[in-house]
C-alpha positions as CSV (number, residue, x, y, z in Angstrom):
1,M,-22.0,9.2,1.2
2,Q,-18.7,7.4,0.6
3,Q,-17.7,7.1,-3.1
4,K,-16.4,3.9,-4.6
5,A,-14.3,3.8,-7.6
6,T,-15.4,1.8,-10.7
7,F,-12.6,0.8,-13.1
8,K,-12.5,-0.8,-16.5
9,K,-11.3,-4.4,-16.9
10,P,-7.7,-4.8,-18.0
11,F,-6.7,-6.4,-21.2
12,L,-5.3,-10.0,-21.7
13,L,-1.5,-10.3,-22.0
14,L,0.1,-13.8,-22.0
15,V,3.5,-14.5,-20.4
16,P,6.0,-17.3,-21.0
17,Q,6.1,-20.0,-18.3
18,N,9.6,-19.0,-17.3
19,A,8.8,-15.3,-16.7
20,H,10.3,-14.0,-13.4
21,H,7.6,-13.7,-10.8
22,S,8.5,-10.4,-9.1
23,L,6.6,-7.2,-9.1
24,L,8.4,-6.3,-12.3
25,G,7.5,-9.6,-13.8
26,L,3.8,-9.1,-13.0
27,W,3.7,-6.4,-15.7
28,L,3.5,-9.3,-18.1
29,L,1.3,-11.8,-16.3
30,D,-1.8,-13.3,-17.9
31,R,-4.6,-10.8,-17.3
32,R,-7.2,-13.4,-16.7
33,L,-10.5,-12.3,-15.3
34,Y,-10.6,-12.4,-11.5
35,S,-13.7,-13.8,-9.7
36,A,-14.3,-13.1,-6.1
37,G,-16.6,-16.1,-5.7
38,D,-19.8,-15.9,-3.7
39,G,-18.3,-14.0,-0.8
40,E,-19.0,-10.5,0.4
41,S,-18.2,-7.6,-1.9
42,D,-18.5,-4.7,0.6
43,A,-15.1,-3.6,1.7
44,S,-16.4,-0.3,3.2
45,P,-14.4,1.0,6.3
46,P,-16.1,2.4,9.4
47,K,-18.1,5.5,8.6
48,T,-16.1,7.7,11.0
49,L,-12.4,8.1,11.9
50,P,-12.1,9.3,15.5
51,S,-10.0,12.3,16.1
52,N,-7.9,10.7,18.8
53,T,-6.1,8.1,16.7
54,N,-2.7,9.5,17.7
55,T,-1.3,8.4,14.4
56,E,-0.1,11.9,13.5
57,Q,2.9,11.3,15.7
58,N,4.2,8.5,13.4
59,Q,7.0,8.8,10.9
60,W,9.4,6.6,9.0
61,D,11.9,4.7,11.1
62,A,15.5,5.6,10.2
63,D,16.8,2.4,11.8
64,T,14.5,0.2,9.8
65,C,15.2,1.6,6.3
66,N,17.0,0.1,3.4
67,K,20.3,1.9,2.9
68,G,19.3,2.7,-0.7
69,L,16.5,4.9,0.5
70,T,16.8,8.4,1.8
71,L,14.4,9.8,4.5
72,S,13.8,13.5,4.7
73,V,11.6,16.0,6.5
74,S,8.7,17.6,4.7
75,T,9.4,21.1,3.6
76,L,5.8,22.0,2.7
77,S,4.6,25.3,4.2
78,E,1.6,23.5,5.7
79,P,2.9,20.3,7.3
80,E,0.4,17.6,8.1
81,Q,2.1,16.4,11.2
82,L,4.6,17.3,13.9
83,P,7.4,19.6,12.7
84,G,10.5,17.6,11.8
85,S,8.7,14.4,11.1
86,R,10.4,12.0,8.6
87,L,7.7,11.7,6.0
88,I,9.5,11.7,2.6
89,V,11.2,8.5,1.2
90,K,13.3,8.6,-2.0
91,Y,15.1,5.9,-3.9
92,N,18.7,7.1,-4.4
93,E,20.8,4.2,-5.8
94,Y,21.3,2.8,-9.3
95,N,21.3,-0.9,-8.6
96,Y,17.6,-1.6,-9.0
97,E,16.0,-3.9,-6.4
98,S,13.1,-3.6,-3.9
99,R,13.9,-1.3,-1.0
100,S,11.6,-1.0,2.0
101,V,11.1,1.2,5.0
102,R,8.9,0.8,8.1
103,A,7.1,3.4,10.2
104,E,8.1,3.8,13.8
105,Q,4.7,3.1,15.4
106,P,2.5,0.0,14.9
107,I,-1.1,0.4,13.7
108,T,-2.4,-0.8,17.1
109,K,-0.9,2.4,18.6
110,S,-4.1,4.0,17.6
111,K,-6.5,4.9,20.5
112,S,-9.5,3.9,18.3
113,D,-10.6,0.8,16.5
114,M,-9.4,2.3,13.2
115,F,-6.0,2.8,11.6
116,Y,-5.5,4.7,8.3
117,Y,-2.6,6.5,6.6
118,E,-2.0,8.0,3.2
119,V,1.0,8.3,0.8
120,K,1.4,10.9,-1.9
121,I,3.3,9.7,-4.9
122,L,5.9,12.4,-5.5
123,A,7.7,10.5,-8.4
124,L,7.2,7.2,-10.1
125,A,9.2,6.3,-13.2
126,L,7.6,4.4,-16.1
127,T,9.8,1.5,-15.0
128,G,9.3,2.0,-11.3
129,I,7.1,0.2,-8.8
130,I,5.8,1.5,-5.5
131,S,3.9,-0.7,-3.0
132,I,2.0,0.6,0.1
133,G,0.7,-1.5,2.9
134,V,1.2,-3.1,6.3
135,G,3.4,-5.8,7.7
136,P,5.2,-7.0,10.9
137,K,7.9,-5.2,12.8
138,Q,10.7,-7.1,11.1
139,M,11.0,-8.1,7.5
140,P,14.0,-8.1,5.0
141,L,14.5,-4.5,3.8
142,N,15.3,-5.8,0.3
143,K,11.8,-7.4,-0.1
144,E,8.5,-6.0,-1.3
145,I,5.8,-5.4,1.2
146,G,3.0,-7.8,0.3
147,M,5.4,-10.5,-1.1
148,L,6.0,-12.1,2.3
149,K,3.6,-14.0,4.6
150,G,1.8,-11.7,7.0
151,T,2.3,-8.6,4.7
152,Y,-0.4,-6.9,2.6
153,A,0.0,-4.2,0.0
154,Y,-1.4,-2.2,-2.9
155,G,1.2,-1.8,-5.6
156,S,1.5,-0.2,-9.0
157,G,4.0,0.2,-11.8
158,R,2.8,-0.4,-15.4
159,K,0.1,-2.6,-13.8
160,A,-1.5,-2.6,-10.4
161,F,-2.3,-5.3,-7.9
162,I,-3.2,-6.1,-4.3
163,W,-1.1,-8.7,-2.4
164,G,-1.8,-11.0,0.4
165,H,-5.4,-12.3,0.2
166,E,-6.3,-15.9,-0.6
167,L,-9.6,-15.4,-2.5
168,A,-11.5,-17.4,-5.1
169,G,-10.0,-16.8,-8.5
170,C,-6.8,-15.0,-7.2
171,R,-3.5,-15.7,-8.8
172,H,-0.1,-16.5,-7.2
173,A,3.5,-15.5,-7.6
174,N,6.3,-16.9,-5.4
175,G,3.6,-18.5,-3.3
176,R,1.8,-15.3,-2.5
177,P,-1.8,-14.5,-3.6
178,Y,-2.6,-11.4,-5.5
179,I,-5.6,-9.8,-7.3
180,F,-5.6,-7.4,-10.2
181,E,-9.0,-7.3,-11.8
182,G,-10.3,-3.8,-11.6
183,I,-7.3,-2.6,-9.5
184,P,-6.4,1.0,-10.7
185,E,-2.8,2.0,-11.5
186,F,-1.4,5.0,-9.7
187,R,1.2,7.5,-10.8
188,A,2.9,10.7,-9.6
189,D,0.6,13.1,-7.7
190,D,-1.9,10.4,-6.8
191,V,-2.7,9.9,-3.1
192,I,-3.0,6.3,-1.9
193,G,-4.6,5.3,1.4
194,C,-4.3,2.1,3.4
195,G,-6.6,1.4,6.4
196,V,-7.3,-1.4,8.8
197,N,-10.3,-1.9,11.0
198,L,-8.8,-3.3,14.2
199,K,-12.1,-4.9,15.3
200,N,-12.9,-7.0,12.3
201,R,-9.5,-7.2,10.5
202,K,-10.7,-5.6,7.3
203,I,-8.1,-3.8,5.2
204,F,-9.0,-1.3,2.5
205,Y,-7.4,1.0,0.1
206,T,-8.2,4.4,-1.4
207,K,-7.0,6.4,-4.4
208,N,-7.3,10.2,-4.5
209,G,-10.0,10.1,-1.8
210,V,-12.1,7.4,-3.4
211,L,-12.5,3.9,-1.8
212,L,-11.4,1.1,-4.0
213,E,-14.2,-1.4,-4.7
214,T,-12.8,-4.8,-3.8
215,P,-13.9,-8.1,-2.3
216,V,-13.7,-8.1,1.5
217,L,-9.9,-8.2,2.3
218,L,-8.8,-9.5,5.8
219,V,-5.5,-9.5,7.5
220,D,-4.6,-12.6,9.5
221,S,-4.1,-10.6,12.6
222,V,-3.9,-6.9,13.5
223,A,-1.3,-7.5,16.3
224,G,2.1,-6.1,15.5
225,L,1.4,-4.6,12.1
226,F,3.2,-1.5,11.0
227,P,2.9,0.8,7.9
228,W,5.5,-0.2,5.2
229,V,6.3,1.1,1.7
230,T,8.6,-0.4,-1.0
231,L,10.2,1.5,-3.8
232,Y,12.0,-0.1,-6.8
233,W,13.5,2.6,-9.1
234,I,15.9,5.4,-8.8
235,G,14.2,8.8,-8.3
236,D,10.9,7.3,-7.2
237,A,9.7,9.1,-4.1
238,I,6.7,9.3,-1.7
239,K,5.5,11.4,1.2
240,A,3.5,9.9,4.0
241,N,0.6,11.5,5.9
242,F,-0.2,9.7,9.2
243,G,-3.1,12.2,9.9
244,P,-5.2,13.7,11.1
245,N,-6.2,15.5,7.8
246,F,-6.6,13.0,5.0
247,V,-7.7,13.3,1.3
248,Y,-10.2,10.4,2.0
249,K,-13.1,11.7,4.0
250,F,-14.7,9.3,6.4
251,A,-18.4,10.1,6.0
């Protein structure tokens, strides 16, 4: 059976009206209780992930990468994908701003009705933020994934949130909806997964092999979506796994 994570409710912390609404500013947002309304609450993905997804050939795109990020090849003795794949992303500049990179292949490159990938957090500073999700082929490389229309993400710094879904009780920042109630933070050594069902447009997230329990989250369209990650702080780093061997096990 698939496991679902259960998380404690966050505390309340009020913020002045003039607080900056960026991912960093969200650390201080009012932690009001989130209500999903009367809609569905089962965000479970399909029970199986076919072995012919072809996603293991994906890697980060050197031509669609913020110049403040460095891409490198995994040096692990047991690589998850093709030798020489660019899987590691590291923030390497001192002027702190959002820096994003896109994968080479879109999620619809999959030969099945299911797309999924995972990201291991190699380093995340206490003042850092990392966001993991999907978005269109082109977006500004100095913007956070999830903060623009048509993009969706699970992000974490001192607090955690999911961007891009207009639901009953959700909050807004810079015109973008987000939810935070029960969303777990992640830190170094955690493995975060992002999946999209190409048939019903459901997007879901996992942490360390456990499915996050959320309301049903839908993307507007699966056409032309790509994996994206955003890093915010020097030294922060991630390593992608585009398959086929994942921490999350599709039962």
